[in-house]
C-alpha positions as CSV (number, residue, x, y, z in Angstrom):
1,M,12.1,10.2,-4.8
2,E,11.1,13.9,-4.5
3,I,11.6,16.3,-7.4
4,T,14.4,18.8,-7.0
5,L,14.7,22.2,-8.5
6,D,17.5,20.9,-10.6
7,C,15.0,18.6,-12.4
8,L,12.9,21.4,-13.8
9,P,15.3,22.9,-16.5
10,C,16.0,19.3,-17.6
11,M,12.2,18.7,-18.0
12,L,11.7,21.8,-20.0
13,K,14.7,20.9,-22.3
14,Q,13.2,17.4,-22.8
15,V,9.8,18.9,-23.8
16,T,11.4,21.3,-26.2
17,E,13.1,18.3,-27.9
18,A,9.9,16.3,-27.9
19,S,7.9,19.1,-29.4
20,K,10.3,19.4,-32.3
21,M,10.1,15.7,-32.9
22,A,6.3,15.7,-32.8
23,T,5.8,18.5,-35.3
24,D,7.6,21.1,-37.5
25,D,4.9,23.7,-36.7
26,T,6.5,26.5,-34.7
27,S,3.2,27.9,-33.6
28,I,2.4,24.6,-31.9
29,H,5.9,24.6,-30.4
30,E,5.0,27.9,-28.7
31,K,1.7,26.5,-27.4
32,I,3.4,23.5,-26.0
33,M,6.0,25.5,-24.2
34,L,3.5,27.9,-22.7
35,D,1.4,25.1,-21.4
36,A,4.4,23.1,-20.3
37,I,5.7,26.0,-18.2
38,G,2.3,26.1,-16.5
39,V,2.5,22.4,-15.7
40,L,6.1,22.8,-14.5
41,S,5.0,25.6,-12.1
42,D,2.8,23.1,-10.3
43,Y,5.6,20.5,-9.9
44,K,5.0,20.1,-6.2
45,S,1.7,18.3,-6.9
46,C,3.7,15.4,-8.3
47,R,5.4,12.8,-6.1
48,C,8.3,12.1,-8.4
49,S,9.9,13.2,-11.7
50,P,8.3,10.5,-13.8
51,E,4.8,11.7,-12.8
52,L,5.7,15.3,-13.8
53,A,7.3,14.0,-17.1
54,E,4.1,12.2,-18.0
55,K,2.1,15.4,-17.6
56,M,4.7,17.5,-19.5
57,H,4.8,15.0,-22.4
58,G,1.0,14.9,-22.3
59,V,1.0,18.5,-23.3
60,V,3.2,17.7,-26.3
61,K,0.9,14.9,-27.4
62,R,-2.2,16.9,-27.0
63,H,-1.1,19.9,-29.0
64,S,0.8,18.0,-31.7
65,K,-1.8,15.2,-32.0
66,N,1.2,12.9,-32.1
67,R,1.0,10.2,-29.5
68,D,4.5,8.8,-30.2
69,P,6.9,11.6,-31.1
70,Y,9.9,9.3,-30.5
71,A,8.6,6.4,-32.7
72,A,11.3,6.9,-35.4
73,V,14.0,7.3,-32.7
74,K,13.0,4.1,-31.0
75,L,13.1,2.1,-34.2
76,R,16.6,3.6,-35.0
77,D,17.8,2.7,-31.5
78,I,16.6,-0.9,-31.6
79,K,18.2,-1.3,-35.1
80,S,21.5,0.2,-33.8
81,A,21.4,-1.9,-30.7
82,G,20.8,-5.0,-32.8
83,G,23.9,-4.1,-34.7
84,V,26.0,-4.4,-31.6
85,Y,24.3,-7.6,-30.3
86,P,27.2,-9.8,-31.6
87,L,29.6,-7.5,-29.7
88,L,27.6,-7.9,-26.5
89,K,27.6,-11.7,-26.8
90,S,31.3,-11.7,-27.5
91,Y,31.9,-9.5,-24.4
92,L,29.8,-11.9,-22.3
93,H,31.5,-15.0,-23.4
94,G,34.9,-13.3,-23.1
95,G,34.4,-13.4,-19.3
96,D,33.3,-17.1,-19.2
97,G,29.7,-15.8,-19.4
98,D,29.7,-14.6,-15.8
99,L,26.8,-12.8,-14.1
100,Y,28.8,-9.6,-13.7
101,R,29.3,-9.2,-17.4
102,A,25.6,-10.0,-18.1
103,L,24.6,-7.3,-15.7
104,K,27.1,-4.8,-17.0
105,I,25.8,-5.3,-20.5
106,A,22.2,-4.5,-19.4
107,A,23.4,-1.4,-17.5
108,T,25.4,-0.3,-20.5
109,G,22.2,-0.3,-22.6
110,N,21.2,2.7,-20.5
111,I,23.4,4.9,-22.7
112,I,20.8,4.6,-25.5
113,D,18.6,7.2,-24.0
114,S,17.4,9.9,-26.3
115,A,16.0,11.9,-23.3
116,I,19.7,12.5,-22.2
117,Y,21.8,12.0,-25.3
118,S,20.4,13.6,-28.5
119,S,22.8,11.6,-30.7
120,V,25.1,8.8,-29.9
121,N,27.6,6.6,-31.7
122,I,26.3,3.4,-30.2
123,K,29.1,1.0,-31.2
124,G,31.9,3.3,-30.1
125,C,30.1,4.2,-26.9
126,V,29.3,0.5,-26.1
127,E,32.9,-0.5,-26.5
128,D,34.1,2.2,-24.2
129,E,31.3,1.8,-21.6
130,L,31.7,-1.9,-21.3
131,Q,35.1,-1.3,-19.9
132,K,33.8,0.7,-17.0
133,G,32.9,-1.2,-13.9
134,F,30.2,-0.8,-11.3
135,V,31.0,1.7,-8.6
136,I,28.2,0.3,-6.5
137,C,27.9,-3.5,-6.9
138,D,25.6,-5.7,-4.8
139,I,26.2,-8.7,-7.0
140,E,27.0,-11.2,-4.2
141,S,23.6,-11.0,-2.6
142,L,21.9,-11.0,-6.1
143,E,23.7,-14.1,-7.2
144,D,22.9,-15.8,-3.9
145,K,19.2,-15.0,-4.3
146,L,19.1,-16.0,-8.0
147,K,20.2,-19.5,-7.0
148,R,17.1,-19.9,-4.8
149,A,14.5,-17.7,-6.6
150,K,11.8,-19.0,-8.8
151,T,10.4,-15.7,-10.2
152,L,12.1,-12.5,-11.4
153,L,10.5,-9.3,-12.5
154,I,12.7,-6.9,-14.7
155,I,11.3,-3.4,-15.1
156,G,12.5,-2.1,-18.4
157,D,13.5,1.4,-19.4
158,N,14.3,2.7,-22.9
159,A,13.6,1.0,-26.2
160,G,17.1,0.4,-27.5
161,E,18.0,-0.9,-24.1
162,T,15.7,-3.9,-24.6
163,V,18.3,-5.5,-26.9
164,F,20.9,-5.3,-24.1
165,D,18.3,-6.6,-21.6
166,K,17.7,-9.6,-23.8
167,V,21.4,-10.7,-23.3
168,L,20.9,-10.5,-19.6
169,A,17.6,-12.4,-19.6
170,E,19.1,-15.1,-21.8
171,Y,21.9,-15.5,-19.4
172,L,19.6,-15.6,-16.3
173,L,17.6,-18.5,-17.7
174,R,20.5,-20.8,-16.6
175,F,19.2,-20.2,-13.0
176,K,16.0,-22.0,-14.0
177,I,14.0,-18.9,-13.1
178,S,10.8,-17.6,-14.6
179,I,11.4,-14.1,-16.0
180,T,8.8,-11.3,-16.6
181,Y,9.8,-8.1,-18.4
182,A,7.6,-5.1,-17.7
183,V,7.3,-2.1,-20.1
184,R,5.4,1.2,-20.3
185,S,1.7,1.0,-21.1
186,A,1.9,3.9,-23.6
187,P,4.6,5.7,-25.6
188,I,6.5,8.2,-23.5
189,I,9.8,9.7,-24.6
190,N,11.9,6.8,-26.0
191,D,10.9,4.3,-23.4
192,A,10.0,0.7,-24.3
193,T,6.4,-0.4,-24.8
194,A,5.4,-4.0,-25.6
195,K,5.8,-3.2,-29.3
196,E,9.5,-2.5,-28.8
197,A,10.1,-5.4,-26.4
198,Y,8.7,-7.8,-29.0
199,E,10.7,-6.2,-31.8
200,S,13.8,-6.8,-29.8
201,G,12.9,-10.5,-29.4
202,L,12.7,-10.4,-25.6
203,D,9.7,-12.7,-25.7
204,C,12.0,-15.6,-26.4
205,C,13.3,-15.5,-22.9
206,A,10.7,-13.5,-20.8
207,D,7.0,-12.9,-20.5
208,I,6.3,-9.4,-21.5
209,I,3.7,-7.3,-19.6
210,S,2.7,-3.7,-19.3
211,T,3.1,-1.8,-16.0
212,G,-0.3,-0.3,-16.7
213,C,1.4,3.1,-16.2
214,G,2.4,5.5,-19.0
215,A,4.9,7.5,-17.1
216,P,8.7,7.1,-17.7
217,G,8.9,5.2,-14.4
218,A,6.8,2.6,-12.6
219,I,4.7,4.7,-10.2
220,L,3.0,2.0,-8.2
221,E,-0.1,3.9,-7.4
222,K,-0.7,4.4,-11.1
223,C,0.3,0.9,-12.2
224,G,-2.2,-1.9,-13.2
225,D,-3.3,-4.7,-10.9
226,E,-1.4,-7.4,-12.9
227,F,1.9,-5.5,-12.5
228,V,1.4,-4.6,-8.9
229,S,0.6,-8.2,-8.1
230,L,3.8,-9.4,-9.8
231,F,5.8,-6.6,-8.2
232,N,4.7,-7.7,-4.8
233,S,4.9,-11.5,-5.3
234,S,8.1,-11.9,-7.4
235,D,11.1,-13.4,-5.5
236,L,13.4,-10.8,-7.2
237,V,12.9,-7.4,-8.8
238,I,15.5,-5.8,-11.0
239,S,14.7,-2.2,-11.9
240,K,16.4,-0.5,-14.9
241,G,17.2,3.1,-15.4
242,Q,16.8,6.4,-13.6
243,G,13.1,6.9,-14.1
244,N,12.3,3.6,-12.4
245,Y,14.7,4.5,-9.6
246,E,12.9,7.9,-9.1
247,A,9.6,6.1,-8.9
248,L,10.5,3.1,-6.8
249,S,13.4,4.1,-4.5
250,D,11.1,4.9,-1.6
251,C,9.0,1.7,-1.9
252,E,9.0,-0.9,0.8
253,R,10.1,-4.1,-0.9
254,N,13.6,-5.4,-1.8
255,I,14.8,-4.2,-5.2
256,Y,18.0,-4.2,-7.2
257,F,18.4,-1.0,-9.2
258,L,20.6,-1.4,-12.3
259,L,21.5,2.0,-13.9
260,K,24.0,4.6,-15.1
261,A,23.8,7.8,-13.1
262,K,23.3,10.3,-15.9
263,C,22.5,13.4,-13.9
264,P,23.9,15.1,-10.7
265,V,20.6,14.7,-8.9
266,I,20.7,10.9,-9.1
267,S,24.5,10.6,-8.6
268,K,24.3,12.7,-5.5
269,K,21.4,10.5,-4.2
270,L,23.4,7.4,-4.7
271,G,26.7,8.9,-3.4
272,I,28.5,8.3,-6.7
273,K,29.7,10.5,-9.6
274,T,27.7,11.4,-12.7
275,N,28.1,8.7,-15.4
276,D,29.0,6.0,-12.8
277,Y,27.3,2.6,-12.9
278,A,25.4,1.1,-10.1
279,L,23.9,-2.3,-9.1
280,Y,22.3,-1.1,-5.9
281,E,20.1,-3.1,-3.5
282,I,17.5,-1.4,-1.3
283,N,15.6,-2.8,1.6
284,K,18.0,-5.7,2.0
285,E,16.4,-6.7,5.3
286,R,13.1,-7.2,3.4
287,G,14.4,-9.7,0.9
288,R,12.6,-13.0,0.6
289,F,15.8,-15.1,1.2
């Protein structure tokens, strides 16, 4: 998905936040901002927003010498998400443990995104957000394919969200399917790496691998061979969050995107309103079933 002009102010705001998390030194903040503006001016050299974001956050890491500015935030988010895990399980079983609720739980985890929300009352938000349905919902074709598929690749998004994704993965095991969960290869914003996926306990229901890409989105040409091979060979792919949508929405294989549209650019692209939820299938004709 191409970068739009509306993406640029958001990027700069994100880098401002990251710089303050990385260091208290205002002189370094200034250096970061000046260099980041230079990177931003060359945005047309990037294929998608996640590629630009990786470059922008690289400036933060280089000047601050802090490779993981969001480390404390990620730990906080995982702890907070763990605190609502019983609520998530209760919601799931309240609907006879159906697929729709499992998917809605995973999509709701998308609210725990420090790149968009600087602070969030997770329990209160989760209770409210679980009551909102999908505006786009291609669940019928997904359920049909799950009954026949042998392998599923889930591409993760933010760290706190992994707790919500664990509920989904645990549910999907009833389909007798092998699940692989892919995470970022290096810290970027508050996205999940293998460290956070293991801390959430996802390894109890899925094999955890790295995309081989440190951008906040699985940019295929930058991903590792193991991930690309699984991406191409898996019977099903579920992609979480906006960053992965921006990186993969123009690829050629069948994918289910599971996300909350948190900005006007994404919502316009999907034809929905900002803050709407979507389970959206692309390239239906290229599905394996």
